[in-house]
N, C-alpha and C positions, 0 to 999 in steps of 0.2 A: 680585217680586225686590227685593232690597236693592241699589241701584245707586249706586256712587260716581262722581260727575262731578268730574273735576279740571279746573279752569278754568271753574267753573260760573257765574261772574258775567260772563263774556265774552259776546260777541254770540251765538254759537251755543249756549253753555252755558245761558243763560237760557231760550231756546226749547226746548232738549232737556229741561231740568228740568220745564217745564210739560207737555210732551208725555208724559213718563214718569209724572208724578204724576196726570195726567188719566186715564191707563190703569190706575191703581191701584198702581203701584210706589212703594216708599219710596225717596227720593233723599237721599243724603248729599252735600252741596255743599261744595267746598273750593276755595280760591284762595290765591295769594300774598297776604300773607306767612304765612298760616296754614300752608300747606304749600309748601315750596320743593323742587321736584323735583330740584334739584341737591344737596340735603342727603339723602344716602342713609339715614342713621339716622332722620331725621324721616319719610321716606316709609315706611321699614320699620315704624316704630312706628304710623303712621297706618293702614296696611293691617292690621296685626296687631290693632289695637284694634277695627276695624269689621267684619272678616271678610265682605266683600261677596260677593254672588252674581255681580255684574258690575261692571266698571270701564270708564269711558270717559275717554280722555285727550284733552282739548281744550286743554290748556296748551301752547301752542306759539308761536313766532314765525312768523306765518302770512302776512306780507306779503313778496312778492318784492322790492319796493323796499327794505324794511328789511333784508332778508337781504344785499343788496349792500353796505349801509352797515355792517352788523355781522355779517360772515360767521362769525367765531369764536363769538360769542354764539349765533348761530342753530344752529350745530352742537352747542354745549354743551346748550342747552335742549332741542332737538328730538331729539337722539340720546342724550346722556348722561342727560338727565332721563327719557326713555322706558326706558332700561336700568335705572335705579334703580327705576322702577315695576315692570317685569317681574320683577326680582329679588325685590321685596317680595311680589308676587302669587304667585310660584313658592313662596316659603317659607311664606306665611301664608294664602293663599286659592287653592290649586292647582287647585280645580275651578271657579273663577270664569271667566266669559267676559270677555276683554279686547277692547275695540273701540279700535283705533288709527286716527286720522284722517290720511290721506295726501292727495295732491294730483295733479291732472292735470299739474302741472308736472314730474312724474317722467318723463313720456314723452319719447322722442326726438321732435324736431320732425318732424311728419308730412309725407310727400311728397304734395302736393295737398290737396284739401279732402275729407277722409274722417273718419268717426267712428272714434275710437280704441277698440280692444278691450283687455281685460285682458291678452291674450296678445301685444300689440304690444310692440316693444322699448322699454326704458327708457334714457334718456340725457339727464338733466336739464341744462338750460342756465343754471342759476342756483343759488346756495347753498341756497336754500329747498328746491328740488326734490331736490338731492343729499342733504340731511338726511333727507328723507322716504323716499328709496330705502334709505338706511342703516337707517332705522327698520323698513322692511319686511324687510330682510335679517336683522336681529336677531329679528324676529317669527318668521320661518321657522326660524331656529336654535332658538328656545325651543319651537316646536311639535315639531320633530324630536327634540331632546335631552330635553325634559321632558314632552312630550305635552300641553302647555298648549293651551287653547282661545283662540286669538287671531285676530280678524277684522280685516283691514285694508281701509280704503276708499281709493279714489283719487277724492276729491271735486272736482268741477268748480266753477266760480265760483257762489257763491250770495250773495244779498243780502236786505235787508229793513230795517225800522225798527230802529235801534240799531247798525247796522254803522258802524264808524269811517270818517271821510272820508279816511283814507289810501287807501281803495279807490275805484276810478274812479266807479262809479254813484252811491253816496251823495254823493261830492264834487260831481258834476254836479248832482244833484237839489237838494242843499242850496244851492248857489250860485244856481241858477235860482229856487228858491223864495224866497230872500232878496231877489233883484232884483225878482221879481214882487210881493212884499209892499211894496217901496218904491215901486213904480209908476214908477220912473225907468229909462231905458235903462242898460245896464251891460255888463260884460265877465265872461266866465268863463274860468278858466285850466284847461287840459286837457293831457294827455300825448298819446301816440300813439293816434290814432283808427282806424287802419287794421286793427287786429287783429279777428279773429272769435272770439267766446267763447260757451260754453254757460252761460248764466245761468239760475239757478233761484231760486225763493223759498225762504228758509231754512226755512219751515214744511214744505215738501216734503222737504227734506233730513233734518230731525230725525225726521220720520215714518219714513223709511227706516232711520235709525239704530236707532230703537225696534224695527222689524221684524227687523233683523239680530240684535238682542239677544234677542228673544223666540222666534225660530224656529231650527230646525236649519239650519246653513249648508252648502250644497252646495259652496261654494268658500271659499278663504282670502281672496280679494281681490275687491272689488266696485267698479266705477265707480259714482259717484253723480252723476247729472246728468240733464238733461231730454232729451238727444238732439237738441236744436235749437240751432244756432249762429246768433248775430246779430253783425253788424258793429257795433263800438262806436259808430262814427260815425252809423250808422242809428238806434241807440237814442237817441243824443243829439239828432239833428236831427229825426227823424220821430216820436219819442215824447216825450222830456222837454221839448224846447223848445215842443212843441205845447200844453203845459199852461199856457202864458202867452201874452199878446198884447203883452207889453213887448218892445222891441227889445233883443236880446242879441248881443254880438259874441263869437266864439270865438277865444281866444288860446292858442297852443301854448306852454307854459312848459318850457324845457329841463330844469329840475330834475325835472319830472314824467315825462320820457321814460326808459324803462329802457335799460340798456346792451345787453341782448339781448331782443328781443321775439319770441315765438313767433307766427307769422302766424295760425294756425288751431287751435283746440282745441274738439273736440266729443266728447261721450261716446256710445259704443255702450252703451246702458243695458239691454241684454237681460237681464242677470242680476238687475236690481232692478225690472224693468218691472211686475211684479205688485204691487209696493209703492208705485208712483209715482202720486201724485194729479194732478199736472200743472197747477199754478196758472200762469196766463198771466203772464209777466214784466211785461207792460204794466200789468196790474192791480197788481202789486207796486210798480212805480215810481210809480203814481198815489197809492197809500197813503203812500209815503215822501214824496212831494211835499206832500201835504196835511198830513202830520205836521210837516215842516220849516217850512212856511208858517205853521202855527199857532204854532210856536216862535219864529219870526223877530221 
């Protein structure tokens, strides 16, 4: 297939491009400022020029914390940008499959500690989650009205080398690796550690994205996650801090605490289980630690 990746130089985009190219697909990579999703004419011309077989939209404001700071911009990029893309695909590549990346943040806060199914209610508690629900609603509209092939994911937390430290795990790992390299006791700044999250290796996630593009889709929406929830505090204290023998103090920084924190998020990954490789998150964290330590 000829696959366009929008947001190709971002964290997930670089891994997805490698995954697709390794499987023999040709990949057209684009990013800002080459392609501004908010510029409808530019998006229209880009899709018309390339006539792709598949399109993946990874260009989004994807941090919940950032979405609280810039809610208007979050909606503009994540909803209006997606709409511009769907319009261009509708007009110039109507047979192309479009993969839109959503989030576990779309779900209503679950009652108790249970894995979330795609059929569970949606009720986002932050601007990012709301933007992704809107994206799904427009995807459904374009499926019904125009018969387009649009697959939506609700992707749970994923991490790996290259993820920005605005996210919790890379932030923790980088801080610990830097202190370890110095050999001196130190402090790391953290946010809320009480939440439970389904963390996956980004390589597992992009493998699923490729499988969703290559295969017939039984469903319109797929959870993408490991099906295993870890308490963030446990990953920090029992895994990341064990990578070093240096004394490290944990300090909660108010600016890192979200206004609303969902206590527990875990995927029921039944729909993608056959595509799931299952890299242990502890292995991923060690690779990240070694990478940051080498860089420090």
